[in-house]
C-alpha positions in Angstrom: -49.5 -147.6 116.3 -53.2 -147.0 115.4 -52.7 -145.0 112.4 -50.0 -147.8 111.6 -52.7 -151.0 112.0 -55.8 -148.1 110.3 -52.7 -147.7 107.2 -52.4 -152.4 106.5 -56.0 -152.5 106.9 -56.7 -149.8 104.1 -54.0 -152.1 102.3 -55.4 -155.4 102.7 -59.1 -154.4 101.3 -57.8 -153.1 98.6 -56.2 -156.6 97.9 -58.7 -158.0 98.6 -61.0 -156.2 96.7 -58.6 -156.6 93.4 -58.5 -160.4 94.3 -62.1 -160.4 94.4 -63.3 -158.7 91.4 -63.3 -160.6 88.4 -60.4 -159.1 85.3 -64.1 -158.8 83.3 -65.2 -156.1 85.4 -62.0 -153.7 84.9 -61.7 -153.9 81.1 -62.5 -150.8 80.0 -60.7 -150.7 76.2 -63.8 -148.6 75.1 -63.7 -146.0 77.1 -63.5 -142.5 75.6 -59.8 -140.7 76.4 -60.5 -137.0 78.1 -59.1 -134.3 76.4 -58.3 -131.8 78.9 -55.9 -129.4 77.1 -51.8 -129.9 77.0 -49.6 -130.4 80.3 -46.0 -128.8 80.8 -44.2 -131.3 79.1 -45.4 -132.3 76.5 -45.2 -131.7 72.5 -49.3 -132.4 72.2 -51.6 -129.3 70.6 -53.8 -127.8 73.3 -57.1 -130.2 73.7 -54.7 -133.3 72.8 -54.6 -136.0 75.5 -52.9 -135.4 79.0 -50.6 -137.1 80.8 -52.9 -137.3 83.8 -56.3 -138.2 83.7 -55.9 -140.5 80.4 -56.4 -144.3 80.3 -52.6 -145.3 79.1 -52.1 -148.8 77.1 -49.5 -150.4 76.8 -48.1 -150.0 73.3 -44.3 -150.9 73.0 -42.1 -152.6 76.1 -38.0 -152.4 76.4 -38.6 -151.6 72.0 -41.2 -154.2 71.7 -44.0 -154.2 70.6 -46.9 -155.7 72.2 -49.7 -157.4 71.1 -52.6 -159.1 73.1 -55.4 -161.2 72.7 -58.6 -159.8 71.8 -60.1 -161.5 75.4 -57.2 -160.5 77.4 -57.2 -157.2 78.8 -53.6 -155.4 78.3 -51.5 -153.7 80.9 -53.0 -149.8 81.3 -52.7 -147.4 83.9 -54.1 -143.9 84.6 -52.9 -141.2 86.9 -55.3 -139.3 88.6 -54.7 -135.6 88.9 -57.2 -134.7 91.9 -55.4 -137.6 93.9 -51.9 -137.9 92.6 -51.9 -142.4 92.3 -52.1 -144.7 89.7 -54.1 -147.0 89.3 -54.2 -149.7 86.6 -53.1 -153.1 85.7 -49.8 -155.0 84.8 -51.2 -157.5 82.9 -51.8 -160.3 85.6 -52.9 -158.2 88.5 -54.6 -154.3 89.4 -52.3 -152.4 90.8 -52.1 -149.1 92.2 -49.7 -145.9 94.0 -48.2 -142.4 93.8 -46.6 -140.9 91.5 -44.8 -137.2 91.3 -45.0 -135.6 87.8 -43.5 -132.3 87.6 -42.6 -130.9 84.1 -41.5 -133.3 82.5 -39.7 -135.2 85.5 -42.4 -138.0 86.8 -41.4 -140.4 89.5 -43.6 -143.6 90.6 -43.8 -144.3 94.2 -43.8 -147.8 95.7 -46.6 -149.7 93.2 -48.4 -151.8 95.1 -50.4 -154.9 93.5 -53.1 -157.8 94.0 -51.3 -161.6 93.9 -53.3 -163.6 91.8 -51.6 -166.8 89.7 -51.2 -166.4 86.6 -49.7 -168.3 83.0 -45.8 -167.7 82.7 -46.3 -165.2 80.1 -48.7 -162.8 82.0 -46.9 -162.5 84.7 -42.7 -162.0 82.9 -44.8 -158.8 80.8 -46.0 -157.8 84.4 -43.0 -157.9 85.7 -41.3 -156.0 82.6 -44.3 -153.7 83.3 -43.8 -153.2 86.6 -39.6 -152.7 86.4 -40.1 -150.2 84.0 -42.2 -147.7 86.0 -39.9 -148.3 88.5 -37.2 -146.9 86.5 -38.8 -143.6 85.0 -38.0 -140.6 85.5 -38.7 -138.7 82.0 -41.9 -138.5 79.6 -42.8 -136.9 77.0 -46.0 -137.4 74.7 -46.0 -137.1 71.0 -49.4 -136.9 68.9 -51.3 -139.1 70.4 -48.7 -142.0 71.9 -46.5 -141.3 75.7 -43.0 -142.4 76.2 -41.8 -142.8 79.6 -38.1 -142.4 79.7 -35.3 -143.4 82.2 -32.8 -141.4 81.7 -31.8 -141.6 77.3 -33.8 -144.7 76.9 -37.2 -145.0 76.4 -38.6 -147.9 78.5 -42.2 -147.9 77.5 -44.7 -145.7 75.1 -48.3 -145.8 76.0 -51.0 -144.5 73.7 -54.6 -144.2 74.8 -57.4 -146.1 75.0 
């Protein structure tokens, strides 16, 4: 019972922290992209970007090229190799959750997000992004682009930001 209460308290604190923080404080568009070597499942050369510990910004979703206004934060995620947790932004809300990457296999656990009200376009984009992440089964890096697959279909393409 205490463990369940502690878990609920931590989730609530995470969600409240996301809701109270301004979006500008999460804008890391100019953050450098780490170059930490090759990962199994990748077609990148040594020294290139890796699946984990890279800030991946959304480039395409279900075959549609994404464009974002300069004053808007684009959807992105970072897979933390130390904690095996995803952190990011879906287009409207901050998100987080667990992931499992083995070889070219990639699965995202249940994702949690803040619940801010946003314009319809941002909400629709975020729902599509979350749906794509939930359907991912494999991944591949070609050059500096990360492709997320659901079976044989490319669900999303991302680029280091």
